[in-house]
N, C-alpha and C positions, 0 to 999 in steps of 0.2 A: 561504325555505321549503325543507324537506328532503323526501325521498321514500323510501318503503319498498316492499319487495316485497309483493304480496298474500299471499304465503305466509310472510312473516317480517317482523313489524312492529318488530323490535328493531334491525336493521341499517340505519341511516339513511345516505342518500347525498345529495350535492348535485344540483342540477338539471343542472349541466354533466356530471357523471358519468353521470347517468341517461339523457341523450340521446346522449352519445358512446358509451357502453357500455350500450345499452338492454335487454339480455337478462340478467335476474338469474340467477345460477348455480343457484338453487333451482327454476327453471322457472316462476316467477310473472311478474307484470307490475308495473312501478313505478306507484305511486299516491301522492298527497299524504300526508305523515305525520301531518298534523293540520289542523284547520280554521283558517281565517283570517277575521278580521273586516274586510272591505273596504267596509263600509257607508259610512264617511266619503267614500271616493273615489267610490263609486257614486252617492251622493246629490249630490255636488258637480258631477258632469257632467250636461249637459242636451242638448237636441236640436240645439244648435249645436256640440257637440263632435264632431269627425270621428272616424271609426272608428280610424284609425291612432293618434290621440292617446289614445283609450280603451285601445287595445292597449298603447301605451307606458306609460301611467299604471298599468295593472294589472300589467304586467310588472315595473315598478319596485316596486310595492307587494308583490308576491308574492316577488320574487327580489332584494330589496334587499341581501341579504348577499353576492350574487355580482355584480350589475350595478349600476353607478351609474345615476342618472336619465338622464344623457346617452346612455349605452350602450343603455339600455332604449328610449329614444325612437328611437335610430338603428336598432336591430333592427326595431322596428315600422314605421318610415318606409320602410325598404328592403323589408320584407315586403309592405306593403299600399299600393301605389299604386291599389288598388281597394277597394271597400267593399260591405257588404251594403246592401240597401234595404228599409225597412219601408213597406208599402203598406196603407192603410186600405181595406177592402172594404165594410164595413157598420159600423153603430154600434159593435158589439162583436166585429168580426171583422177580423183583420189577417193579412197574409202577409209573412213575413220572407224576402226573396229572397236566396238564398246563391249565386246563379249569375252574379254580375257580375265574376268573375275572368276571366283570359285564356282558359280552356278551357270556361267555362260550367258548371263543376262545383264543388260545395261543397268538394271536396278541395283546391282551389287555396289556400284560407285556411290549412289545417293544414300543407300541404307547403311553402308559401312561407315561413311563419313558422319552421318547422323548419330550412329551408335557411339562412335569415338567422341564426338562433341558432347553428347549427353553425359557420358561417363565422366569426362573431365569437369564439366560444369557441376554435376551432382557431387563430385568429390570436393570441389571448392566450396560448395554450399552446405556440405555435410548433410545431404538429403538422399532419399531414394525415390524412384519413380517406377511406374508400371506402364508397359505398352500393351494395349489390347488391339489385336489385329485379326481381320478376316483374311484367310489365306487360301491359295490353291497350291498345286504342286510347286510351280516355279517360284511364286512369291514366298511361300512357306519355307522353301529351302534357303532362299536369300536372307530372310529374316532370321531364321535359326542360326545360320552361319555368322551373321553380323553381330547378333546379340548374345551368343553363347559366351560364358565365362566372364560376363560383366558383373562387377561386385555391387554396383549401385542400381542396376537395372534388372527388372524381371519382365518377361514377356508371356502374355497369354495368347496363344495362337489357336484360332478357331478354324478347324478344317471340316469340310464336308466329307462324308463317308468315302473312304478309299483314296483320298487325295493327300494323305500325310506323307511328307518327304522332308529330308534335309537334316534331321536331328538323330542323335544317338541316345540310348537309355541314360548314359552318364550326363547328358545335357539337362535331363528332367529334374524338376524341383524335388521330387520324392527320392532322387538319388544324389542330392547335394548340388544339382545344377541350378540354373536360373530360368529355365524354359518350362512352361506349363502347356503342353499340347492337349487340345481338347477336340474330340470327334463330336460333330453335331449331327443329330438325326434330322436332317432337313436339307434344303437347297442352299446355294450360296446366297441367294437373295434373302432367305430366312435368317442367315447369319448376319447379313448387313442390317436387317431390320432390328435384331436384338442389340447389335452394337450401337446403332443410331440412338436407340432408346437410352442406352448408358450415357453416351456423349451429349445427349440433350439435357441431362440432369447435372447442373453445376455443382450440386452438393456432392454427388458421387465423384465427379472429376477432382474436386478439392480434397475430399476425404481420402481417396486412394492415390492422389497425385498422378492421375492418368495423363499420358501423353500419346502422340500418334507417330507412326512410322511411315505413313504414306505421304504423297507429295503435297497434301494440304500443309504439312509441316515444312516451313521454309528451310529448315536444316537438311531436309532431304533434297530440296530443289537447288539450293545454292551451289553445291559441288558440281552440278551439271554445267555450270558456267565454266568450270575449269577445262571441260572437253575442248572448248573453242580456243582457249589460250594455248593449250597443248598443241592443237592442230596448227595454229598460226606459227608457233615456234619452229615447226617442221616445214611449213610452207614458205616462209619468207625468203629463203634462199633459192627456192624453186619457181616461185610464181611472182611475176612482176606486173600483174594486171588485176582485174577485179576478182574477188573471191565470193563465191556463193555456196551456201550450205543447203543441201537437199535432204529432207527428213520426212518420215511418216508422221502424221498429226498425233496419233495416239491420244493421250489425255492432255496434250499441248505442253507438257513439262519441258521437253527439250527445246521447243520453240520459244517458250517464255525465257528459259535459261539463255538461249542465244541472244534474245533481245536485251536481257540484263547485261550480257557481255558487251553488247553494243553500247549500252548506257555507261558501262565501265570503260569505254574508249577503246575497245578492241576494233582493229581495222576489219571491216566486213562490208560487203556491198548488197547482200540480200539473203533472204531465207526462202526457199522454195518448198512447198508442202502440198500434200494431197488435200483436196477440199472435203468438207464435211457439211452436215446440216447446219452447224454453228458457224463455220468459217469458210467463206467462199469468195469468188470474184463477182462483182456486180456487172451490169451490162456494159460498163466502161472498162472492165477489166481490173478495177480497183478492189483491194482486199476489204471485205465486209464481215462484221460480226453480227449475226442475227439477234443474239440476246440483248444487244445494246438498245433495242427499241423499248425495252422494259427498264425503267429506272431501278437502280440497285436497292433503293429504300422501299420498293414495292415488291421485292422478291423474298422468297423464303431463304433461310440460312443455307450457306454452302454445305454440301454433304461431307461430314467429317470422316466417313469411313470408306467412301468410294468417290473421291473428288475428281473434278475436271478443273484444269487450270485456265479455263476460258475467262474466268473473271479477272485473273491476273493479267491476261492478255488484253482485256478491255481497259484495265487501268493504264497499261503502257500506251495503248492507242489514244486514250483520252488526253494524256499528257502531251503526246506528240502526234496528233492526227495526220497532218500532211506528210511528215517525214516517214511514218510507219507505213502509210499506204504505198510509198515508193520503196519499201524495204521487205515487205512480205508478199510473196507471189503464190497464191493458191491455184491449183489446177485440178479439175475433176478427173479422177482415175477410177475406172470401173474394174471389176474382177478380171475380165478378159484382157484389158490393157496391162494390168499388173502381171498376169501370167506371160503375156507376150514380151513385156519388158524383161522379165526374168530370163526367158529363153534367148532373147537377143543378147543380153549380157553374157549368158553362158556360152553362146556360140562365138561371140566376138572376142571375149576376153578369157575364155576357158576357165571361168571362175564361178562358183556357186555363191549366191547371196540369199539371205532369208527373204520371205515375202514382203515384210515392211520396207526393206531396202529396195526391193523391186518396185514397190509403189512410189518411193521417193525418186527412183531413176525414171519411172514413167512420167512423173510430174516435171522433172528436170528437162526431159526431152521436149515437153510441150512448151517450155520457156526458153528454147534454144536461141530465139531472136534476142532476148534480153541478155543471156549469158555471152553470146558470141559478138555482141556489139563492140566489146573491147577485148576480144579473145580471153574472156574470163575463164577461171578455173572453177570446177564443181567438186565439192567434198560431200560424198554420200555418208550419212550417219547409219552405220550398220548396228542395230540395237542388240540383236540376239544371235547366238551361235546358230548356224544353219541346222545343226542336228536337232534343235528344239522344234523344228518344223519339218522333220524328216519325211513324214507321211505325205505332206503337200509337195515337197520337192521331188519325191519319188514319182508322183503323178505327173509333174510338170516336165521332168527331163529323163526319168528312168534311172537316175543315180541313187544309190543307197548311201546315205550319210551315216557314218559311224560316229557316235558320240565319244569324245575323248574320255579316257578313264578318270581324269581329274574332275570332270563334270559329272560323269556317270555316277560316281559315289554319292553325289549330293541328291540324287533322285531315287535312291534305294527306298522302296516302300517301308514305312514305319508304322508302329501301332502305339496307341495311348492307353493308359489305365483309366482315363476319364472319358465318359460319354454323357452328353446332356441333350435335352431338347432345346430347340432354338427359342429360348424365352429369356427375357430380361432378368428375371429373378434367379434363374440358373446361373447366369454369368455373375450376378451380384454375390451369390453364395461363394463362388470361387474367389472373388475379390476379398470377401470377408475372411475366407480361409487363409489367404496369403498374408493378410494384414496382421 
C-alpha cells in the first residue's frame, strides 16, 4: 500500500517514508492512496484469532510490498502483548473495551504499534530517529511505556510542571535509557508553540531525523483500523443484521480508522458519533463537515503537534460523498445528556462506562430509528478505563472507581533532571546535545 497527502494525491510514498517523515511538505496529512479488498483475510479470521494475529495478518496484507509476513507478525507481536475485549451487554448491544493496555488508554494501541514499526524500519535502514512530543500525564505515560528500551529511537517528552508520569530513572538517557523527559516552565500551549516552531523548520527535521508520535503520523492511526476487524471476528457468530459503531468524536482518529476499515472491505453499516463544531448533521440530517467550505490549498498547514483528523475525514468524504453521508450519523449531545446516558446505562446494565462512552451511547440512542430499522446491533467504543475519570464518575453515580494496580504504577509522579523555558532554542539545544 502507498500513501498520499490529503492535499496532493499524485505524489505517492511508502508506509516507511510516511511514518519516518510523517509531515508532508504541502501541509497535509498522509492517507491511504487507494482502497484495499481485505475481505478474504477478514472473513478467514474468527473469534479464536488473537488480536496480535489479526494485526499481523492485516499488516502483511496492507504492507506486503514492504514487510514480509514474518516481519509483519513480529511487529504486531511486539506491539500487542495486550488486546481489546468485546463484551456483550444486551442482545444487540456490545462494548468494545480499548483500555486493556498498560496505561488504560486507547492510545496504547496506536503508540505501541507505531513504536514497533519505527524500530523495525530504522533497523532495516540502519538509521536512528527522534520523537519530540508534548505530553500530559496520560499521554506521557503511554509514550514512555511504548518507546522505552528502543535501540533506534529516542524520545524527548515535554511535560508541564507537575504532570510527569510513566517513566523510571532507568528509562532516562542520562542513565543509559532512551527517554529524555523535560519539565517546561509554562502551559501546555506554550509547549505546543515551541514544538510547532521546531516542526516548521525542515532543516531541523532533517538534521535530527525528527518524527511524530501523535495521530498526524499514519503509523499511529493505521492500527486503530484493527479494532473494527477484531470486533467483527467476535460479532459475526452473534449478529446477523446491521452493525453500527458508536464512538465519541475526539480528534476523529477512531472515526477515520473506522472509515478506512470500511474502505478495506470490512462489513459495517454505519458510524454514530457526537456532533462538534466541525462535524454535524445539516437541516436534512446529513453529515456535514464545516471546514470543507474552505479549499485545502487556501488553508494553513495541519498542526503537527496537536492535530485533528478532520482533514483525513474530508478526504474520505470527497472521494465518496454520497456513500459517506449514509454511513456517518452525527448527533448533538450536551453535557446533561451525556450524564443522563451514563446514569441510564449504569441503572439498566449495572455497568460503569467512562464519559466519552456515555456520549457515544447518548448519540446512539438518538439514532435508534436508523439502528432498529433492521434490528441492528450497536458496538460502543470504550476508549479509556473508567478510573481515569474517577472524579466525574463519583459525581454522577456516587461510585468510587479504584484504579487497577497495573495501571496505577504508570501514573506514579516522576521528576526530571532537566527544566527549560518554553522556547524553541531551548529545545534545539537538547536536540543538539543528543546528536
